[in-house]
N, C-alpha and C positions, 0 to 999 in steps of 0.2 A: 478553516483553512488547515488550522494548527493541528485538530484532530484526524484530518485527512492524512496529513503528512505522518504522522504517529503512526496511524495504520499502516500507511506503506512501507514505513522505515520498519516496523516489526514483522511485515510479512516477507519483506526484501531480507532482512537479517536472517528470518528463519530459514527461508529457501537456500541462502548461502550456507548456513551451518550444516542443513540435512544434504546439500548438494556436496558439500565438502567431506561430510562423515562417509555418506555413501562411497564417494571415489578412494577414501582411506581404507575402509573396510573391504571393497573391492580389490584393492590392489595390495591387500596388507603387507606380505613378507619384505617385497621390494615396492616401496609407494613409489608411483610415477608423478612425479612433482609436476610436471608440465602439463600432462593431459587433464590433471585435476582440477590444476590453478584455471587452465583454459575453459574447462566446463563449468567452474565455479562463477570465474567471471562472466560468461555468457549468459548462464541462467540468472544471475544478478543482475543483468543489464536488461535482460527479458522481463522478469520479475517487476522489477523498479519502474520501467518505462511504459510497459502494458499493463500495470498492475495499477497504477495511480487513478486511473479515471474510476475505478472500480472502486478502490478505497475512498474517493472522494463522494463516491454514490452512496457506499455505506456508512460514511461518518453523516451525510445529510439524514439520512433516515435514523441512526442513532440521535442526532441532535432534534430531529421531530419527535421522536419519541419520548425523549426528555423533556423538551419544550414545547409542548402542544401549541398549534396556533390559536389565538384569542380571536375574537369577533373584531377587535380594532386594529389587527396586525395590517399593515400596508396601506392605513389610513391617510397617513401623512403624504406618501407618495404618489396615493392616488389625487389627492387633492393639488400636488405640484404640477403634476401632468396635464390634470383637468384645466389648470389655469387661475 
């Protein structure tokens, strides 16, 4: 859970910086503050909320790669469910 949150934080922060940078470069001589901040907030919210399921899935894949399943994984839970 913490790893998924970290991945989501990194991608959201990266999109924030990229959006703000593009906005400043495009409107450089007279930087339009309100449109740049508005687009930055919108992109950050969309990436943060919409990207969390993707970051959670990515973290699960990384976790399974780093800690592969063993034969006895889930055996305790199976005994509890079976009665």
